[in-house]
Backbone as CSV, one residue per row, in Angstrom:
resi,resn,N_x,N_y,N_z,CA_x,CA_y,CA_z,C_x,C_y,C_z
1,UNK,287.347,111.353,231.466,286.683,111.980,232.691,287.431,111.435,233.829
2,UNK,287.463,112.210,234.896,288.285,111.957,236.074,287.561,110.933,236.990
3,UNK,286.343,111.072,237.280,285.625,110.205,238.069,284.433,109.565,237.357
4,UNK,283.960,108.481,237.626,282.864,107.868,236.987,282.065,106.931,237.954
5,UNK,281.046,107.453,238.487,280.300,106.899,239.609,278.920,106.572,239.137
6,UNK,278.401,105.284,239.416,277.035,104.889,239.069,276.488,104.263,240.377
7,UNK,275.191,104.640,240.607,274.478,104.051,241.770,273.088,103.647,241.252
8,UNK,272.591,102.454,241.631,271.382,101.767,241.128,270.516,101.494,242.348
9,UNK,269.206,101.523,242.107,268.172,101.135,243.048,266.947,100.663,242.486
10,UNK,266.327,99.694,243.013,264.968,99.193,242.570,263.974,100.253,243.135
11,UNK,262.981,100.418,242.355,261.888,101.298,242.730,260.612,100.634,242.331
12,UNK,259.637,100.603,243.219,258.383,99.780,243.009,257.369,100.680,242.281
13,UNK,257.737,101.240,241.144,256.855,101.960,240.339,257.136,101.553,238.810
14,UNK,256.184,101.761,237.948,256.507,101.566,236.554,257.542,102.442,236.044
15,UNK,258.462,101.835,235.152,259.497,102.537,234.575,259.076,103.865,233.962
16,UNK,257.936,103.777,233.191,257.432,104.993,232.413,257.171,106.154,233.430
17,UNK,256.616,105.800,234.469,256.226,106.806,235.507,257.421,107.455,236.269
18,UNK,258.362,106.687,236.512,259.640,107.103,237.047,260.341,107.909,236.106
19,UNK,260.535,107.450,234.920,261.363,108.195,233.854,260.734,109.532,233.559
20,UNK,259.328,109.575,233.664,258.646,110.855,233.285,258.960,111.802,234.428
21,UNK,258.924,111.339,235.668,259.318,112.211,236.760,260.672,112.759,236.616
22,UNK,261.680,111.928,236.308,263.067,112.374,236.212,263.261,113.333,235.007
23,UNK,262.491,113.196,234.031,262.580,114.045,232.820,261.862,115.477,232.968
24,UNK,261.408,115.711,234.132,260.796,117.038,234.388,261.654,117.772,235.472
25,UNK,262.513,118.742,235.107,263.443,119.394,235.887,262.790,120.094,236.983
26,UNK,261.451,120.523,236.964,260.767,121.088,238.007,260.715,120.147,239.310
27,UNK,260.935,118.824,239.182,260.980,117.947,240.275,262.387,117.946,240.820
28,UNK,263.462,118.310,240.171,264.728,118.152,240.721,264.984,118.431,242.174
29,UNK,264.526,119.661,242.605,264.691,120.000,243.903,264.012,119.206,244.961
30,UNK,263.115,118.365,244.478,262.390,117.452,245.388,263.236,116.193,245.785
31,UNK,264.141,115.812,244.954,264.888,114.568,245.214,266.374,114.707,245.033
32,UNK,266.893,115.774,244.530,268.381,115.872,244.380,268.845,116.627,245.528
33,UNK,269.678,115.964,246.473,270.267,116.619,247.642,271.226,117.590,247.250
34,UNK,271.258,118.631,248.025,272.287,119.787,247.822,271.787,120.787,246.749
35,UNK,270.735,120.513,246.004,270.362,121.385,244.933,269.526,122.535,245.608
36,UNK,270.128,123.727,245.400,269.558,124.972,245.993,268.460,125.682,245.068
37,UNK,268.668,125.643,243.784,267.916,126.321,242.877,267.933,125.630,241.476
38,UNK,266.863,125.534,240.803,266.790,125.089,239.357,265.974,126.158,238.500
39,UNK,266.520,126.315,237.277,265.744,127.137,236.366,265.152,126.094,235.413
40,UNK,263.846,126.090,235.250,263.067,125.187,234.479,262.960,125.731,233.017
41,UNK,263.355,124.924,232.021,263.153,125.295,230.554,261.662,125.609,230.389
42,UNK,261.473,126.395,229.279,260.142,126.833,228.877,259.404,125.680,228.381
43,UNK,260.043,124.666,227.684,259.312,123.558,227.069,259.797,122.213,227.678
44,UNK,259.072,121.118,227.394,259.623,119.829,228.009,261.004,119.575,227.402
45,UNK,261.699,118.780,228.160,263.036,118.509,227.799,263.099,117.780,226.368
46,UNK,264.175,118.207,225.606,264.511,117.662,224.389,265.974,117.884,224.220
47,UNK,266.604,117.114,223.286,268.035,117.197,223.087,268.313,118.710,222.777
48,UNK,269.368,119.210,223.390,269.742,120.657,223.261,269.122,121.521,224.229
49,UNK,268.135,121.166,225.054,267.505,121.918,226.039,268.665,122.049,227.175
50,UNK,268.487,123.187,227.891,269.484,123.484,228.988,268.749,123.758,230.339
51,UNK,269.264,123.254,231.389,268.767,123.277,232.679,269.814,124.013,233.553
52,UNK,269.598,125.114,234.098,270.459,125.845,235.107,270.177,125.427,236.460
53,UNK,271.286,125.130,237.176,271.124,124.679,238.565,272.156,125.474,239.390
54,UNK,271.765,125.574,240.725,272.751,125.999,241.727,272.584,124.904,242.870
55,UNK,273.847,124.440,243.196,273.904,123.391,244.237,274.961,123.717,245.200
56,UNK,275.039,122.842,246.304,276.042,122.924,247.277,276.642,121.564,247.231
57,UNK,278.074,121.463,247.072,278.707,120.150,247.132,280.071,120.395,247.796
58,UNK,280.292,119.601,248.792,281.509,119.585,249.616,281.792,121.040,250.052
59,UNK,280.667,121.594,250.554,280.811,122.877,251.252,280.876,124.109,250.237
60,UNK,280.772,123.896,249.048,280.985,124.989,248.087,279.713,125.097,247.297
61,UNK,279.371,126.363,246.867,278.274,126.707,246.078,278.651,126.515,244.565
62,UNK,277.886,125.888,243.855,278.343,125.478,242.406,277.161,125.918,241.536
63,UNK,277.412,126.802,240.583,276.343,127.174,239.606,276.842,126.469,238.283
64,UNK,275.801,125.800,237.677,276.200,125.125,236.450,274.986,124.902,235.554
65,UNK,275.279,124.703,234.221,274.214,124.493,233.219,274.404,123.223,232.602
66,UNK,273.391,122.358,232.524,273.456,121.040,231.894,272.679,121.086,230.608
67,UNK,273.258,120.483,229.500,272.562,120.473,228.270,272.120,118.973,227.954
68,UNK,270.995,118.744,227.537,270.530,117.414,227.240,271.138,116.999,226.014
69,UNK,271.914,115.708,225.990,272.571,115.195,224.967,271.929,113.984,224.354
70,UNK,271.016,113.360,225.191,270.241,112.236,224.740,269.028,112.082,225.524
71,UNK,267.934,111.675,224.869,266.677,111.599,225.534,265.921,110.415,224.942
72,UNK,265.684,109.334,225.637,265.044,108.237,225.311,263.627,108.167,226.165
73,UNK,262.663,108.741,225.795,261.431,108.816,226.682,261.117,107.444,227.358
74,UNK,260.833,107.537,228.695,260.604,106.314,229.397,261.690,105.445,229.753
75,UNK,263.010,105.923,229.398,264.185,105.093,229.505,265.435,105.669,229.965
76,UNK,265.877,106.836,229.298,267.181,107.393,229.529,267.223,108.977,229.240
77,UNK,267.952,109.653,230.162,268.144,111.051,229.956,269.623,111.205,230.209
78,UNK,270.297,111.845,229.202,271.846,112.151,229.507,272.125,113.617,229.256
79,UNK,272.935,114.234,230.020,273.251,115.598,230.058,274.731,115.817,230.218
80,UNK,275.195,117.010,229.717,276.513,117.269,229.998,276.719,118.767,230.313
81,UNK,277.686,119.052,231.064,277.798,120.420,231.611,278.347,121.305,230.429
82,UNK,277.696,122.437,230.209,278.122,123.408,229.291,278.676,124.596,229.959
83,UNK,278.267,124.929,231.147,278.904,125.846,231.967,278.945,125.427,233.350
84,UNK,280.144,125.133,233.952,280.265,124.516,235.236,281.810,124.746,235.709
85,UNK,282.048,124.635,236.961,283.388,124.780,237.438,284.265,123.505,237.083
86,UNK,283.652,122.438,236.738,284.319,121.251,236.266,283.375,120.513,235.270
87,UNK,284.032,119.865,234.347,283.244,119.193,233.231,282.518,117.925,233.966
88,UNK,281.381,117.717,233.448,280.600,116.512,234.014,279.601,115.986,233.075
89,UNK,279.303,114.674,233.077,278.177,114.181,232.409,277.327,113.458,233.376
90,UNK,275.936,113.624,233.186,275.030,113.122,234.184,273.984,112.255,233.380
91,UNK,273.774,111.080,233.859,272.913,110.074,233.072,271.838,109.489,234.031
92,UNK,270.545,109.519,233.742,269.479,108.879,234.452,269.090,107.740,233.609
93,UNK,269.065,106.480,234.011,268.601,105.487,233.144,267.553,104.619,234.092
94,UNK,266.526,104.285,233.383,265.421,103.522,233.978,265.136,102.254,233.134
95,UNK,265.263,101.025,233.879,264.975,99.782,233.244,263.754,99.181,233.894
96,UNK,262.923,98.558,233.090,261.801,97.798,233.719,262.368,96.646,234.537
97,UNK,261.768,96.283,235.642,262.082,95.226,236.382,260.939,94.694,237.177
98,UNK,260.296,93.569,236.605,259.043,93.162,237.138,258.035,94.259,237.164
99,UNK,257.128,94.483,238.287,256.147,95.516,238.283,256.690,96.872,238.502
100,UNK,258.088,96.903,238.891,258.795,98.232,239.122,259.970,98.567,238.061
101,UNK,260.917,99.082,238.568,262.050,99.415,237.633,263.351,99.571,238.538
102,UNK,264.444,99.630,237.781,265.704,99.828,238.378,266.164,101.260,237.795
103,UNK,266.572,102.119,238.664,267.065,103.469,238.327,268.555,103.497,238.645
104,UNK,269.328,103.915,237.557,270.745,104.155,237.700,271.012,105.531,237.534
105,UNK,271.743,106.125,238.366,272.195,107.609,238.223,273.716,107.362,238.036
106,UNK,274.255,108.121,237.064,275.672,108.148,236.723,276.197,109.547,236.663
107,UNK,277.360,109.911,237.311,278.065,111.055,237.240,279.424,110.776,236.729
108,UNK,279.944,111.339,235.729,281.323,111.243,235.247,281.929,112.712,235.049
109,UNK,283.060,112.814,235.452,283.659,114.210,235.214,284.587,114.423,236.477
110,UNK,284.942,115.638,236.506,285.707,116.152,237.667,286.831,117.112,237.244
111,UNK,287.565,117.492,238.197,288.861,118.406,237.795,289.957,117.781,237.292
112,UNK,290.718,118.474,236.585,292.006,117.976,236.104,293.149,118.580,236.926
113,UNK,294.356,118.434,236.446,295.483,118.898,236.967,295.793,118.469,238.419
114,UNK,296.309,119.249,239.334,296.567,118.760,240.630,295.309,118.485,241.446
115,UNK,294.189,118.955,241.106,292.902,118.738,241.780,292.538,117.197,241.609
116,UNK,293.239,116.467,240.637,292.951,115.151,240.485,293.249,114.297,241.653
117,UNK,294.083,114.740,242.547,294.492,114.138,243.777,293.291,113.905,244.660
118,UNK,292.237,114.773,244.534,290.989,114.633,245.245,289.956,113.756,244.733
119,UNK,290.329,113.176,243.588,289.351,112.286,242.939,288.745,111.224,243.818
120,UNK,289.611,110.454,244.621,289.043,109.318,245.500,288.041,109.951,246.499
121,UNK,288.372,111.130,247.184,287.351,111.735,248.088,286.067,112.220,247.362
122,UNK,286.318,112.837,246.170,285.156,113.373,245.424,284.271,112.075,245.019
123,UNK,284.916,110.996,244.557,284.166,109.853,244.138,283.261,109.358,245.192
124,UNK,283.826,109.194,246.421,283.019,108.702,247.549,281.895,109.588,247.916
125,UNK,282.172,110.996,247.823,281.103,111.908,248.169,279.967,111.851,247.054
126,UNK,280.409,111.754,245.831,279.302,111.603,244.684,278.611,110.394,244.923
127,UNK,279.206,109.253,245.219,278.528,108.009,245.441,277.489,108.086,246.551
128,UNK,277.887,108.752,247.693,277.018,108.888,248.805,275.918,109.771,248.448
129,UNK,276.119,110.920,247.719,275.103,111.879,247.264,274.094,111.028,246.362
130,UNK,274.609,110.351,245.428,273.706,109.717,244.472,272.831,108.664,245.179
131,UNK,273.436,107.904,246.140,272.667,106.869,246.903,271.526,107.728,247.629
132,UNK,271.705,108.834,248.289,270.758,109.596,248.914,269.688,110.170,248.002
133,UNK,270.090,110.466,246.824,269.193,111.049,245.818,268.228,109.902,245.443
134,UNK,268.760,108.710,245.213,267.774,107.468,244.843,266.865,107.216,245.947
135,UNK,267.255,107.330,247.253,266.320,107.171,248.319,265.273,108.167,248.311
136,UNK,265.657,109.439,248.070,264.614,110.397,248.046,263.713,110.238,246.751
137,UNK,264.326,109.840,245.686,263.494,109.637,244.506,262.433,108.609,244.751
138,UNK,262.907,107.510,245.312,262.043,106.269,245.662,260.816,106.812,246.597
139,UNK,261.085,107.601,247.492,260.131,108.109,248.400,259.163,109.182,247.654
140,UNK,259.786,109.954,246.759,258.958,110.897,246.135,258.052,110.308,245.097
141,UNK,258.476,109.331,244.341,257.574,108.674,243.350,256.611,107.588,243.986
142,UNK,256.534,107.573,245.337,255.574,106.761,245.905,255.935,105.262,245.876
143,UNK,257.095,104.987,246.249,257.487,103.612,246.327,256.596,102.836,247.274
144,UNK,256.254,103.471,248.416,255.297,102.896,249.287,253.903,103.218,249.085
145,UNK,253.641,104.448,248.693,252.190,104.911,248.418,251.654,104.476,247.122
146,UNK,252.441,104.266,246.116,251.969,103.774,244.918,251.442,104.895,243.926
147,UNK,251.888,106.116,244.207,251.459,107.204,243.356,252.427,108.336,243.350
148,UNK,252.695,108.959,242.180,253.640,110.055,242.086,253.074,111.304,242.697
149,UNK,253.830,111.897,243.642,253.302,113.245,244.151,253.150,114.239,243.012
150,UNK,251.991,114.983,243.056,251.707,115.999,242.139,250.889,115.403,241.042
151,UNK,250.711,114.045,240.987,249.742,113.425,240.039,248.291,114.008,240.353
152,UNK,247.369,113.861,239.390,246.037,114.315,239.642,245.470,113.684,240.870
153,UNK,244.936,114.459,241.832,244.253,113.848,243.008,245.306,113.738,244.147
154,UNK,246.588,114.113,243.952,247.544,113.899,244.875,248.462,115.162,245.044
155,UNK,248.426,115.968,246.112,249.131,117.252,246.195,250.668,116.907,246.358
156,UNK,251.371,117.774,245.775,252.815,117.807,245.988,253.272,118.630,247.224
157,UNK,254.113,117.931,248.077,254.630,118.704,249.200,255.561,119.792,248.698
158,UNK,255.787,120.853,249.351,256.707,121.949,248.873,258.138,121.432,248.599
159,UNK,258.776,121.848,247.558,260.164,121.397,247.448,261.128,122.056,248.422
160,UNK,262.301,121.421,248.620,263.270,121.863,249.504,264.106,122.970,248.945
161,UNK,264.122,123.169,247.621,264.850,124.097,247.055,263.954,125.020,246.133
162,UNK,264.398,126.131,245.688,263.542,127.072,244.841,263.563,126.572,243.418
163,UNK,262.532,126.787,242.734,262.477,126.458,241.303,262.073,127.727,240.639
164,UNK,262.971,128.251,239.789,262.669,129.537,239.109,262.166,129.261,237.789
165,UNK,261.188,130.175,237.286,260.730,130.079,235.982,261.948,130.397,234.989
166,UNK,261.807,130.008,233.730,262.757,130.454,232.764,263.101,131.911,232.716
167,UNK,264.239,132.172,232.393,264.546,133.711,232.080,263.984,134.118,230.795
168,UNK,263.543,135.325,230.723,262.950,135.855,229.469,264.027,136.500,228.700
């Protein structure tokens, strides 16, 4: 893989709660910056499930499909692109840490050929984006409020991007 970027952040919520939030693609537009649209699968995520996304990255519209390659409930979700302008692997890892957890987001991949010259710029931008995603994630899962938005008795604010139901 051309680039390999990981960013971690402590979040003051139980690991199971944060991992559950991450494993629901319907939440993706709430915390992933640049995401314009997500098509949510019919069933909960499982190995082999596919999530379609539309995002903006470095000024470009990018449509891609990620397939779940590993799922350890409460701990880790790994996906790889099966349709995308560039190959990529995405991993969300959640580790218990005291009363909260540490979340690590990892993106590996990128273009080959002459486009490899842009890897340092792309890696910096990916790192910046992942750090922003973690900040939004911490805010969304209630790092200060202590409750996950959308949980019973707590309304969810409207997402920044559209979430489409699965295609029939």
